[in-house]
C-alpha atoms as one frame of an Amber mdcrd trajectory, in Angstrom:
protein
   0.000   0.000   0.000   1.480   3.322  -1.098   1.390   6.150   1.450   1.977
   9.755   0.405   2.231  12.558   3.014   0.148  15.569   1.962  -0.636  18.833
   3.749  -4.132  19.550   5.064  -5.721  22.970   5.528  -4.413  23.485   9.084
  -0.839  22.842   7.924  -0.580  19.335   9.379   0.026  16.191   7.357  -2.260
  13.367   6.464  -1.434  10.295   4.393  -3.005   9.704   0.996  -3.522   6.115
  -0.232  -3.718   6.178  -4.050  -4.952   2.575  -4.259  -8.000   3.450  -2.153
  -8.277   7.133  -3.116  -8.530   7.701   0.630  -6.772   9.788   3.284  -5.969
   8.919   6.903  -7.241  12.261   8.248  -9.465  15.060   7.015  -8.079  17.255
   4.236  -9.691  20.173   6.111  -7.179  19.736   8.933  -5.713  16.557  10.397
  -4.873  17.969  13.826  -8.127  19.932  13.974 -10.144  16.784  13.248  -8.234
  14.611  15.713  -8.606  17.154  18.513 -12.336  17.569  18.019 -13.266  13.919
  17.467 -10.978  12.172  19.926  -9.580  14.689  22.423 -12.560  16.990  22.952
 -15.374  14.458  22.394 -13.443  11.597  23.989 -10.656  12.385  26.439 -12.259
  15.578  27.778 -15.474  13.665  28.516 -13.714  12.401  31.646 -13.083  15.099
  34.247  -9.723  14.799  36.069  -9.847  11.000  36.408  -6.188  10.614  37.444
  -5.683   7.662  35.127  -7.421   6.342  32.053  -7.248   3.268  29.837  -7.742
   3.993  26.119  -8.122   1.598  23.177  -7.485   3.009  19.719  -8.655   1.253
  16.577  -6.171   2.370  13.918  -2.776   3.636  15.146  -2.003   4.903  11.630
   0.045   8.091  11.673   0.279   8.150  15.472  -1.478  11.530  15.574  -4.192
  10.559  18.065  -1.642   8.896  20.329   0.671  11.913  20.168  -2.045  14.455
  21.017  -3.282  12.223  23.839   0.252  11.917  25.202   0.574  15.712  25.229
  -2.759  16.054  27.040  -1.629  13.526  29.651   1.602  15.385  30.357  -0.142
  18.750  30.531  -2.812  17.564  32.959  -0.915  15.149  35.192  -3.039  12.303
  33.850  -1.616   8.787  33.500  -2.850   7.043  30.365  -2.524   3.394  29.458
  -2.928   3.441  25.670  -3.469   0.328  23.552  -3.538   0.824  19.794  -4.439
  -1.683  17.100  -2.879  -1.553  13.642  -2.740  -4.111  10.839  -0.616  -2.017
   8.431   2.170  -0.188  10.300   3.522   2.966   8.666   7.171   2.700   7.605
   9.900   4.914   9.080  10.442   6.464   5.645   6.910   7.886   5.930   6.323
   8.613   9.622   9.652  10.434   9.929   8.265  13.058   7.514   5.118  13.842
   9.521   5.064  17.304  11.094   2.676  16.862  14.038   5.079  17.898  16.845
   6.040  21.114  15.055   2.543  22.120  13.910   0.954  21.404  17.290   3.571
  23.464  19.150   5.546  20.583  20.670   8.618  20.500  18.449  10.755  19.447
  21.413   8.656  16.259  21.617   9.659  14.956  18.171  11.821  12.190  19.721
   8.775  10.995  21.665   6.644  11.054  18.510   9.258   8.952  16.718   9.356
   6.564  19.677   5.596   6.053  19.405   6.253   4.552  15.989   9.582   2.828
  16.621   8.649   1.126  19.908   8.196  -2.662  19.659   4.850  -4.220  18.862
   2.805  -6.283  21.307   4.802  -5.045  24.300   3.999  -2.227  26.770   6.452
   0.692  26.629   6.547   3.776  28.851   7.004   6.618  26.366   6.774   9.293
  29.088   6.044   9.137  32.838   2.407   9.846  31.939   1.925   7.636  28.895
   2.290   3.849  28.528   1.817   2.517  24.987   1.023  -0.990  23.802   0.797
  -1.318  20.022  -0.970  -4.471  18.840  -0.196  -5.749  15.345  -3.474  -7.449
  14.482  -6.690  -7.179  12.507  -9.778  -5.870  14.257 -11.746  -8.957  13.236
  -9.324 -11.275  15.098  -8.460  -8.945  17.995  -9.916  -9.961  21.359  -9.488
  -7.314  24.073 -10.245  -8.080  27.704 -13.844  -7.412  28.782 -14.410  -4.151
  30.666 -10.748  -3.158  30.320 -11.027   0.377  28.884 -12.861   3.602  29.674
 -12.463   5.133  26.210 -12.240   3.887  22.622 -10.977   5.964  19.711 -12.584
   4.264  16.700 -10.474   5.557  13.822 -10.554   2.799  11.211 -10.847   3.564
   7.502 -14.403   4.633   6.692 -17.390   2.315   6.230 -17.347   2.869   2.476
 -13.744   1.597   2.319 -13.827  -1.145   4.973 -17.491  -1.917   5.742 -16.503
  -5.100   7.587 -15.054  -2.973  10.409 -18.286  -1.083  11.086 -20.700  -3.917
  11.834 -22.910  -4.782  14.789 -20.544  -7.635  15.719 -17.534  -5.314  15.803
 -19.348  -2.725  17.879 -20.585  -5.402  20.276 -16.936  -6.353  20.799 -16.138
  -2.696  21.467 -19.091  -2.415  23.857 -17.930  -5.445  25.830 -14.377  -4.136
  26.253 -15.632  -0.856  27.711 -16.158  -0.449  31.432 -19.674   0.667  32.466
 -19.911   4.402  31.807 -17.230   4.203  29.127 -17.495   5.805  25.706 -16.523
   5.288  22.068 -15.880   8.246  19.774 -15.660   8.172  15.988 -15.698  10.578
  13.083 -18.383   8.608  11.239 -21.961   9.832  11.360 -23.326   7.352   8.839
 -26.785   6.045   9.650 -25.788   2.391   9.279 -22.912   2.930  11.713 -25.132
   4.508  14.337 -27.715   1.747  13.941 -25.033  -0.919  14.382 -23.728   0.844
  17.501 -27.225   1.195  18.947 -28.042  -2.463  18.321 -24.781  -3.402  20.056
 -25.995  -1.577  23.177 -24.580   1.932  22.884 -26.501   5.052  23.685 -25.866
   7.426  20.775 -24.943  11.103  20.935 -24.695  13.251  17.818 -22.039  15.949
  18.185 -20.992  18.811  15.882 -18.244  17.787  13.501 -14.979  19.494  12.532
 -14.701  21.552   9.320 -15.963  19.560   6.351 -18.118  17.280   8.501 -21.533
  18.181   9.915 -21.630  15.610  12.727 -19.588  13.003  14.575 -20.737  10.212
  16.893 -20.184   9.355  20.536 -21.442   6.038  21.897 -21.973   5.601  25.642
 -22.111   2.369  27.619 -24.600   2.839  30.484 -23.266   2.932  34.037 -25.506
   0.000  34.953 -24.532  -2.175  31.959
């Protein structure tokens, strides 16, 4: 799969996949989208929890992990971060990505590189506030522990590209790995996605989307589930 770094409207990179005619992040702004969908709608949902366990579906460029790591350091929050990826990005590509510089953390470039270069399937403390476990697996065959995470970043390729990743069975698996009161955030607002999430047990919230997208979706597992 060919990956080409391209600039988005906020000056940050995304990756373009010519074979799929698809991008990893919004062309309207990769950092802007990630902050609104996953940091603001996801991480900020929890108020000063002290520690948090996050599962990410789609490590990709490492952008969501990097922004989350910066939030952890800035707020004294310890995050245990597990990220699933079937197609790791090569060093020749991720070394070109400009997220530390564009987000104002240029001094953290070594930590961004370590997010990518750290070994797979093994927990690594990237900073005192951020422990990363990257899992090299497909979502269909991945089996996380039940009730092991408070928050899921669901950032797979879209349902038009990989419809098999946006099914009721997949979302039931996500529901089961969440602790009661946990949430799942995703950029997709497609009706079939929301129906699959609802059938899997999630309560659905429609939230305003970033530029270029009217809405995003947050799924909530009830406290008494």
